[in-house]
TIRO-2110 file (N, C-alpha, C; in Angstrom, 1 decimal):
// TIRO-2110
4.4, -14.3, -10.5, N, 1, A
3.7, -13.1, -10.7, CA, 1, A
2.3, -13.4, -11.1, C, 1, A
1.3, -12.7, -10.5, N, 2, A
-0.1, -12.9, -10.8, CA, 2, A
-0.6, -11.6, -11.3, C, 2, A
-1.3, -11.6, -12.4, N, 3, A
-2.0, -10.5, -13.0, CA, 3, A
-3.5, -10.5, -12.5, C, 3, A
-3.9, -9.5, -11.8, N, 4, A
-5.3, -9.5, -11.3, CA, 4, A
-5.8, -8.1, -11.1, C, 4, A
-7.1, -8.0, -10.8, N, 5, A
-7.8, -6.8, -10.6, CA, 5, A
-7.9, -6.6, -9.1, C, 5, A
-7.6, -5.4, -8.6, N, 6, A
-7.8, -5.1, -7.2, CA, 6, A
-9.2, -4.9, -6.9, C, 6, A
-9.6, -5.1, -5.6, N, 7, A
-11.0, -4.8, -5.3, CA, 7, A
-11.4, -3.4, -5.2, C, 7, A
-12.6, -3.1, -5.5, N, 8, A
-13.2, -1.8, -5.3, CA, 8, A
-13.3, -1.5, -3.8, C, 8, A
-12.8, -0.4, -3.3, N, 9, A
-12.9, -0.2, -1.9, CA, 9, A
-13.0, 1.3, -1.5, C, 9, A
-13.5, 1.5, -0.3, N, 10, A
-13.4, 2.8, 0.3, CA, 10, A
-12.4, 2.8, 1.4, C, 10, A
-11.7, 3.9, 1.6, N, 11, A
-10.6, 3.9, 2.6, CA, 11, A
-10.4, 5.3, 3.2, C, 11, A
-9.9, 5.3, 4.4, N, 12, A
-9.4, 6.6, 5.0, CA, 12, A
-8.0, 6.7, 4.5, C, 12, A
-7.5, 7.9, 4.1, N, 13, A
-6.2, 8.0, 3.5, CA, 13, A
-5.5, 9.3, 4.1, C, 13, A
-4.2, 9.1, 4.4, N, 14, A
-3.3, 10.2, 4.7, CA, 14, A
-2.2, 10.1, 3.7, C, 14, A
-1.7, 11.3, 3.2, N, 15, A
-0.7, 11.3, 2.2, CA, 15, A
0.5, 12.1, 2.6, C, 15, A
1.6, 11.8, 2.0, N, 16, A
2.9, 12.6, 2.3, CA, 16, A
3.9, 12.4, 1.2, C, 16, A
4.7, 13.4, 0.9, N, 17, A
5.8, 13.3, 0.0, CA, 17, A
7.0, 12.9, 0.8, C, 17, A
7.6, 11.8, 0.5, N, 18, A
8.7, 11.4, 1.4, CA, 18, A
9.7, 10.5, 0.5, C, 18, A
10.7, 10.0, 1.2, N, 19, A
11.7, 9.1, 0.6, CA, 19, A
11.5, 7.7, 1.2, C, 19, A
11.9, 6.7, 0.5, N, 20, A
11.7, 5.3, 1.0, CA, 20, A
12.1, 5.1, 2.4, C, 20, A
13.3, 5.6, 2.9, N, 21, A
13.7, 5.4, 4.3, CA, 21, A
12.7, 6.1, 5.3, C, 21, A
11.9, 7.0, 4.8, N, 22, A
11.0, 7.7, 5.7, CA, 22, A
9.6, 7.0, 5.9, C, 22, A
9.3, 6.0, 5.1, N, 23, A
8.0, 5.3, 5.2, CA, 23, A
7.8, 4.7, 6.5, C, 23, A
8.7, 4.1, 7.1, N, 24, A
8.5, 3.5, 8.4, CA, 24, A
8.0, 4.5, 9.5, C, 24, A
8.7, 5.6, 9.6, N, 25, A
8.3, 6.6, 10.6, CA, 25, A
6.9, 7.2, 10.2, C, 25, A
6.7, 7.5, 9.0, N, 26, A
5.4, 8.0, 8.6, CA, 26, A
4.2, 7.0, 8.9, C, 26, A
4.5, 5.7, 8.6, N, 27, A
3.4, 4.7, 8.9, CA, 27, A
3.2, 4.6, 10.4, C, 27, A
4.3, 4.7, 11.2, N, 28, A
4.1, 4.7, 12.7, CA, 28, A
3.3, 5.9, 13.2, C, 28, A
3.5, 7.0, 12.6, N, 29, A
2.9, 8.3, 13.0, CA, 29, A
1.4, 8.3, 12.5, C, 29, A
1.2, 7.9, 11.2, N, 30, A
-0.1, 8.1, 10.6, CA, 30, A
-1.1, 7.0, 11.0, C, 30, A
-0.6, 5.8, 11.2, N, 31, A
-1.5, 4.6, 11.5, CA, 31, A
-2.4, 4.9, 12.7, C, 31, A
-1.9, 5.3, 13.8, N, 32, A
-2.8, 5.5, 14.9, CA, 32, A
-3.8, 6.7, 14.7, C, 32, A
-3.4, 7.7, 13.9, N, 33, A
-4.3, 8.8, 13.6, CA, 33, A
-5.5, 8.2, 12.8, C, 33, A
-5.2, 7.3, 11.8, N, 34, A
-6.3, 6.7, 11.0, CA, 34, A
-7.2, 5.8, 11.9, C, 34, A
-6.5, 5.0, 12.8, N, 35, A
-7.3, 4.1, 13.6, CA, 35, A
-8.2, 4.9, 14.5, C, 35, A
-7.7, 6.0, 15.1, N, 36, A
-8.6, 6.9, 16.0, CA, 36, A
-9.7, 7.5, 15.2, C, 36, A
-9.5, 7.9, 13.9, N, 37, A
-10.5, 8.4, 13.1, CA, 37, A
-11.6, 7.4, 12.8, C, 37, A
-11.2, 6.2, 12.5, N, 38, A
-12.1, 5.1, 12.3, CA, 38, A
-13.0, 4.9, 13.5, C, 38, A
-12.4, 4.8, 14.7, N, 39, A
-13.1, 4.6, 15.9, CA, 39, A
-14.0, 5.7, 16.2, C, 39, A
-13.5, 6.9, 16.1, N, 40, A
-14.4, 8.1, 16.4, CA, 40, A
-15.6, 8.3, 15.5, C, 40, A
-15.4, 7.9, 14.3, N, 41, A
-16.5, 8.0, 13.3, CA, 41, A
-17.4, 6.8, 13.3, C, 41, A
-17.1, 5.8, 14.1, N, 42, A
-17.9, 4.6, 14.1, CA, 42, A
-17.8, 3.8, 12.8, C, 42, A
-16.7, 3.9, 12.1, N, 43, A
-16.5, 3.1, 10.9, CA, 43, A
-16.1, 1.7, 11.2, C, 43, A
-16.2, 0.8, 10.2, N, 44, A
-15.8, -0.6, 10.3, CA, 44, A
-14.7, -0.8, 9.3, C, 44, A
-13.5, -1.2, 9.9, N, 45, A
-12.4, -1.6, 8.9, CA, 45, A
-12.9, -2.8, 8.1, C, 45, A
-12.4, -2.8, 6.8, N, 46, A
-12.9, -3.8, 5.9, CA, 46, A
-11.8, -4.5, 5.1, C, 46, A
-10.6, -4.3, 5.5, N, 47, A
-9.5, -4.9, 4.8, CA, 47, A
-8.1, -4.5, 5.5, C, 47, A
-7.0, -5.1, 5.0, N, 48, A
-5.7, -4.8, 5.5, CA, 48, A
-5.2, -3.4, 5.1, C, 48, A
-4.2, -2.9, 5.9, N, 49, A
-3.6, -1.7, 5.6, CA, 49, A
-3.0, -1.7, 4.2, C, 49, A
-3.0, -0.6, 3.6, N, 50, A
-2.5, -0.5, 2.2, CA, 50, A
-1.7, 0.8, 2.1, C, 50, A
-0.5, 0.6, 1.6, N, 51, A
0.4, 1.8, 1.2, CA, 51, A
0.4, 1.9, -0.3, C, 51, A
0.2, 3.1, -0.8, N, 52, A
0.1, 3.4, -2.2, CA, 52, A
1.2, 4.4, -2.5, C, 52, A
2.0, 4.1, -3.5, N, 53, A
3.1, 5.0, -4.0, CA, 53, A
2.8, 5.3, -5.5, C, 53, A
3.2, 6.6, -5.8, N, 54, A
3.1, 7.0, -7.2, CA, 54, A
4.6, 7.3, -7.6, C, 54, A
5.0, 6.6, -8.7, N, 55, A
6.3, 6.8, -9.2, CA, 55, A
7.4, 6.5, -8.2, C, 55, A
7.3, 5.3, -7.6, N, 56, A
8.2, 4.8, -6.6, CA, 56, A
9.6, 4.8, -7.2, C, 56, A
10.6, 5.5, -6.6, N, 57, A
11.9, 5.6, -7.2, CA, 57, A
12.7, 4.3, -6.9, C, 57, A
13.8, 4.2, -7.7, N, 58, A
14.7, 3.0, -7.5, CA, 58, A
15.7, 3.2, -6.4, C, 58, A
15.8, 4.4, -5.9, N, 59, A
16.8, 4.7, -4.8, CA, 59, A
16.0, 5.4, -3.6, C, 59, A
16.7, 5.3, -2.5, N, 60, A
16.0, 5.9, -1.3, CA, 60, A
16.3, 7.4, -1.2, C, 60, A
16.9, 8.0, -2.1, N, 61, A
17.2, 9.5, -2.0, CA, 61, A
16.2, 10.4, -2.7, C, 61, A
15.3, 9.8, -3.5, N, 62, A
14.4, 10.6, -4.3, CA, 62, A
13.0, 10.6, -3.7, C, 62, A
12.4, 11.8, -3.4, N, 63, A
11.1, 11.8, -2.9, CA, 63, A
10.0, 11.3, -3.9, C, 63, A
8.9, 10.8, -3.3, N, 64, A
7.8, 10.3, -4.1, CA, 64, A
6.5, 10.6, -3.3, C, 64, A
5.4, 10.4, -4.0, N, 65, A
4.1, 10.6, -3.3, CA, 65, A
3.6, 9.3, -2.7, C, 65, A
3.3, 9.3, -1.4, N, 66, A
3.0, 8.1, -0.7, CA, 66, A
1.7, 8.3, 0.1, C, 66, A
0.9, 7.2, 0.2, N, 67, A
-0.3, 7.3, 1.0, CA, 67, A
-0.5, 6.0, 1.8, C, 67, A
-1.0, 6.2, 3.0, N, 68, A
-1.3, 5.1, 3.9, CA, 68, A
-2.9, 5.1, 4.0, C, 68, A
-3.4, 3.9, 3.7, N, 69, A
-4.9, 3.8, 3.6, CA, 69, A
-5.4, 2.6, 4.5, C, 69, A
-6.5, 2.8, 5.1, N, 70, A
-7.2, 1.7, 5.8, CA, 70, A
-8.6, 1.5, 5.2, C, 70, A
-8.8, 0.4, 4.5, N, 71, A
-10.1, 0.2, 3.9, CA, 71, A
-11.2, 0.1, 5.0, C, 71, A
-12.4, 0.7, 4.7, N, 72, A
-13.5, 0.7, 5.6, CA, 72, A
-14.8, 0.4, 4.8, C, 72, A
-15.8, -0.1, 5.5, N, 73, A
-17.1, -0.3, 4.9, CA, 73, A
-17.6, 1.0, 4.5, C, 73, A
-18.2, 1.2, 3.4, N, 74, A
-18.7, 2.5, 2.9, CA, 74, A
-19.7, 3.0, 3.9, C, 74, A
-19.4, 4.2, 4.5, N, 75, A
-20.4, 4.7, 5.4, CA, 75, A
-21.5, 5.4, 4.7, C, 75, A
-22.7, 5.5, 5.4, N, 76, A
-23.8, 6.2, 4.9, CA, 76, A
-23.5, 7.7, 4.9, C, 76, A
-22.8, 8.2, 5.9, N, 77, A
-22.3, 9.6, 6.0, CA, 77, A
-21.0, 9.6, 6.8, C, 77, A
-20.2, 10.5, 6.4, N, 78, A
-18.9, 10.6, 7.1, CA, 78, A
-18.5, 12.1, 7.1, C, 78, A
-18.2, 12.6, 8.3, N, 79, A
-17.8, 14.0, 8.5, CA, 79, A
-16.4, 14.2, 9.2, C, 79, A
-15.6, 13.1, 9.1, N, 80, A
-14.3, 13.1, 9.8, CA, 80, A
-13.3, 14.0, 9.1, C, 80, A
-12.2, 14.3, 9.8, N, 81, A
-11.1, 15.1, 9.2, CA, 81, A
-10.2, 14.4, 8.3, C, 81, A
-10.1, 13.1, 8.4, N, 82, A
-9.3, 12.3, 7.5, CA, 82, A
-10.0, 12.0, 6.2, C, 82, A
-9.3, 12.1, 5.1, N, 83, A
-9.9, 12.0, 3.8, CA, 83, A
-10.5, 10.6, 3.6, C, 83, A
-11.7, 10.5, 3.2, N, 84, A
-12.3, 9.2, 2.8, CA, 84, A
-12.3, 9.2, 1.2, C, 84, A
-11.7, 8.1, 0.7, N, 85, A
-11.5, 8.0, -0.8, CA, 85, A
-12.1, 6.7, -1.3, C, 85, A
-12.5, 6.8, -2.5, N, 86, A
-13.0, 5.6, -3.2, CA, 86, A
-11.8, 5.1, -4.1, C, 86, A
-11.3, 3.9, -3.9, N, 87, A
-10.2, 3.3, -4.7, CA, 87, A
-10.9, 2.4, -5.7, C, 87, A
-10.9, 2.8, -6.9, N, 88, A
-11.5, 2.0, -7.9, CA, 88, A
-10.5, 0.8, -8.3, C, 88, A
-11.0, -0.3, -8.8, N, 89, A
-10.2, -1.4, -9.2, CA, 89, A
-9.2, -1.0, -10.3, C, 89, A
-8.0, -1.5, -10.1, N, 90, A
-6.9, -1.4, -11.2, CA, 90, A
-6.3, -2.8, -11.5, C, 90, A
-5.7, -2.9, -12.6, N, 91, A
-5.0, -4.2, -13.0, CA, 91, A
-3.6, -4.1, -12.4, C, 91, A
-3.2, -5.1, -11.7, N, 92, A
-1.8, -5.1, -11.2, CA, 92, A
-1.1, -6.4, -11.5, C, 92, A
0.2, -6.3, -11.4, N, 93, A
1.1, -7.5, -11.3, CA, 93, A
1.4, -7.6, -9.9, C, 93, A
1.2, -8.8, -9.3, N, 94, A
1.3, -9.0, -7.9, CA, 94, A
2.1, -10.2, -7.5, C, 94, A
2.7, -10.1, -6.3, N, 95, A
3.4, -11.2, -5.7, CA, 95, A
3.3, -11.0, -4.2, C, 95, A
3.2, -12.1, -3.4, N, 96, A
3.2, -12.0, -2.0, CA, 96, A
4.6, -12.3, -1.4, C, 96, A
5.1, -11.4, -0.7, N, 97, A
6.4, -11.6, 0.0, CA, 97, A
6.1, -12.1, 1.4, C, 97, A
6.8, -13.2, 1.7, N, 98, A
6.7, -13.8, 3.1, CA, 98, A
8.1, -13.8, 3.7, C, 98, A
8.3, -13.0, 4.7, N, 99, A
9.6, -12.9, 5.3, CA, 99, A
9.7, -11.5, 6.1, C, 99, A
11.0, -11.1, 6.3, N, 100, A
11.2, -9.9, 7.1, CA, 100, A
11.2, -8.7, 6.2, C, 100, A
11.1, -7.5, 6.8, N, 101, A
11.1, -6.3, 6.0, CA, 101, A
12.5, -6.1, 5.4, C, 101, A
13.6, -6.7, 5.9, N, 102, A
14.9, -6.6, 5.4, CA, 102, A
15.0, -7.2, 4.0, C, 102, A
14.1, -8.2, 3.7, N, 103, A
14.2, -8.8, 2.4, CA, 103, A
13.1, -8.4, 1.4, C, 103, A
12.3, -7.4, 1.9, N, 104, A
11.1, -7.0, 1.0, CA, 104, A
11.6, -6.5, -0.3, C, 104, A
12.6, -5.7, -0.4, N, 105, A
13.1, -5.2, -1.7, CA, 105, A
13.9, -6.2, -2.5, C, 105, A
14.8, -7.0, -1.8, N, 106, A
15.6, -7.9, -2.6, CA, 106, A
14.9, -9.2, -3.0, C, 106, A
14.0, -9.7, -2.2, N, 107, A
13.3, -10.9, -2.5, CA, 107, A
11.8, -10.7, -2.9, C, 107, A
11.3, -9.5, -2.8, N, 108, A
10.0, -9.2, -3.1, CA, 108, A
9.9, -8.3, -4.4, C, 108, A
10.3, -7.0, -4.2, N, 109, A
10.2, -6.0, -5.2, CA, 109, A
11.1, -6.4, -6.5, C, 109, A
12.4, -6.6, -6.2, N, 110, A
13.3, -6.8, -7.3, CA, 110, A
12.9, -8.0, -8.3, C, 110, A
12.5, -9.1, -7.8, N, 111, A
12.1, -10.2, -8.7, CA, 111, A
10.8, -9.8, -9.5, C, 111, A
9.9, -9.2, -8.8, N, 112, A
8.6, -8.8, -9.5, CA, 112, A
8.9, -7.7, -10.6, C, 112, A
9.7, -6.7, -10.3, N, 113, A
10.0, -5.7, -11.3, CA, 113, A
10.7, -6.4, -12.5, C, 113, A
11.6, -7.3, -12.2, N, 114, A
12.3, -8.0, -13.3, CA, 114, A
11.4, -8.8, -14.2, C, 114, A
10.4, -9.4, -13.5, N, 115, A
9.5, -10.2, -14.3, CA, 115, A
8.5, -9.4, -15.1, C, 115, A
8.1, -8.2, -14.6, N, 116, A
7.2, -7.3, -15.3, CA, 116, A
8.0, -6.8, -16.5, C, 116, A
9.3, -6.4, -16.3, N, 117, A
10.1, -5.8, -17.4, CA, 117, A
10.3, -6.8, -18.5, C, 117, A
10.4, -8.1, -18.2, N, 118, A
10.5, -9.2, -19.2, CA, 118, A
9.2, -9.5, -19.9, C, 118, A
8.1, -9.1, -19.3, N, 119, A
6.8, -9.3, -19.9, CA, 119, A
6.4, -8.3, -20.9, C, 119, A
5.2, -8.4, -21.4, N, 120, A
4.6, -7.4, -22.4, CA, 120, A
3.9, -6.2, -21.6, C, 120, A
3.9, -6.3, -20.3, N, 121, A
3.2, -5.3, -19.5, CA, 121, A
4.0, -4.0, -19.3, C, 121, A
3.2, -2.9, -19.1, N, 122, A
3.8, -1.6, -18.9, CA, 122, A
3.4, -1.1, -17.5, C, 122, A
4.3, -0.5, -16.7, N, 123, A
4.0, 0.0, -15.4, CA, 123, A
3.1, 1.3, -15.6, C, 123, A
2.1, 1.4, -14.7, N, 124, A
1.3, 2.6, -14.7, CA, 124, A
1.8, 3.7, -13.9, C, 124, A
2.7, 3.4, -13.0, N, 125, A
3.3, 4.4, -12.1, CA, 125, A
2.8, 4.3, -10.7, C, 125, A
1.7, 3.5, -10.5, N, 126, A
1.2, 3.3, -9.1, CA, 126, A
1.6, 1.9, -8.6, C, 126, A
2.1, 1.9, -7.4, N, 127, A
2.4, 0.6, -6.7, CA, 127, A
1.7, 0.6, -5.4, C, 127, A
1.5, -0.6, -4.9, N, 128, A
0.9, -0.8, -3.6, CA, 128, A
1.5, -1.9, -2.8, C, 128, A
1.5, -1.7, -1.5, N, 129, A
1.8, -2.8, -0.5, CA, 129, A
0.6, -3.1, 0.3, C, 129, A
0.1, -4.3, 0.3, N, 130, A
-1.0, -4.7, 1.1, CA, 130, A
-0.5, -5.6, 2.3, C, 130, A
-0.8, -5.1, 3.5, N, 131, A
-0.2, -5.8, 4.7, CA, 131, A
-1.2, -6.8, 5.2, C, 131, A
-1.2, -8.0, 4.6, N, 132, A
-2.1, -9.1, 5.0, CA, 132, A
-1.8, -9.7, 6.4, C, 132, A
-0.5, -9.7, 6.7, N, 133, A
-0.1, -10.2, 8.0, CA, 133, A
1.1, -9.4, 8.5, C, 133, A
0.9, -8.4, 9.3, N, 134, A
1.9, -7.6, 9.9, CA, 134, A
2.1, -8.0, 11.3, C, 134, A
3.4, -8.3, 11.7, N, 135, A
3.7, -8.8, 13.0, CA, 135, A
4.5, -7.8, 13.9, C, 135, A
4.5, -6.5, 13.4, N, 136, A
5.2, -5.5, 14.2, CA, 136, A
6.7, -5.3, 13.7, C, 136, A
7.2, -4.1, 14.0, N, 137, A
8.6, -3.8, 13.6, CA, 137, A
9.6, -4.8, 14.1, C, 137, A
10.5, -5.2, 13.3, N, 138, A
11.6, -6.1, 13.7, CA, 138, A
11.2, -7.6, 13.7, C, 138, A
9.9, -7.9, 13.4, N, 139, A
9.5, -9.3, 13.4, CA, 139, A
10.2, -10.0, 12.2, C, 139, A
10.4, -11.3, 12.3, N, 140, A
11.1, -12.1, 11.3, CA, 140, A
10.1, -12.5, 10.1, C, 140, A
8.8, -12.3, 10.4, N, 141, A
7.9, -12.8, 9.4, CA, 141, A
6.7, -11.8, 9.2, C, 141, A
6.5, -11.5, 8.0, N, 142, A
5.3, -10.7, 7.6, CA, 142, A
4.8, -11.3, 6.2, C, 142, A
3.5, -11.1, 5.9, N, 143, A
3.0, -11.5, 4.6, CA, 143, A
2.5, -10.2, 4.0, C, 143, A
3.3, -9.7, 3.0, N, 144, A
3.0, -8.4, 2.3, CA, 144, A
2.8, -8.6, 0.9, C, 144, A
1.7, -8.2, 0.3, N, 145, A
1.5, -8.3, -1.1, CA, 145, A
2.0, -7.1, -1.8, C, 145, A
2.9, -7.2, -2.8, N, 146, A
3.4, -6.1, -3.6, CA, 146, A
2.7, -6.1, -4.9, C, 146, A
2.1, -4.9, -5.2, N, 147, A
1.4, -4.8, -6.5, CA, 147, A
1.9, -3.6, -7.3, C, 147, A
2.1, -3.8, -8.6, N, 148, A
2.5, -2.8, -9.5, CA, 148, A
1.3, -2.6, -10.5, C, 148, A
0.7, -1.4, -10.5, N, 149, A
-0.3, -1.1, -11.5, CA, 149, A
0.2, -1.2, -12.9, C, 149, A
-0.6, -1.7, -13.8, N, 150, A
-0.3, -1.9, -15.2, CA, 150, A
-1.1, -1.0, -16.1, C, 150, A
-0.5, -0.5, -17.1, N, 151, A
-1.3, 0.3, -18.1, CA, 151, A
-2.0, -0.7, -19.0, C, 151, A
-3.2, -0.3, -19.4, N, 152, A
-3.9, -1.2, -20.3, CA, 152, A
-3.5, -1.1, -21.7, C, 152, A
END
């Protein structure tokens, strides 16, 4: 587990209230919409895809607030339909999961949550997935950073 500060960034964001099993479909639907908005507005992507959850539940049956974000270089002006947000830095406990999506929760989330719970840190309620290396659905290998926001 690494404790670090996230970078200050601007991003296009779409949000949805959903359950954990619904994330895959929402990402497949919303990703191209954001990519088209970036292209249409002449924006420049400036970082990997980012999923943000608020109060991520421990089971797949409970809805939570989710956002898909694509960081972009701060534009001088933006008039697009997709929300442009400023994501200020936060302190997170972080781990990089390298492997398939099937092991993301058992080998990525679960050990990180256990380590945070054993530490003196307190969850803020925000969590993030940063897709540093996404190789498409069903691929055997991805590099996804899991981040849990920490209260100060």
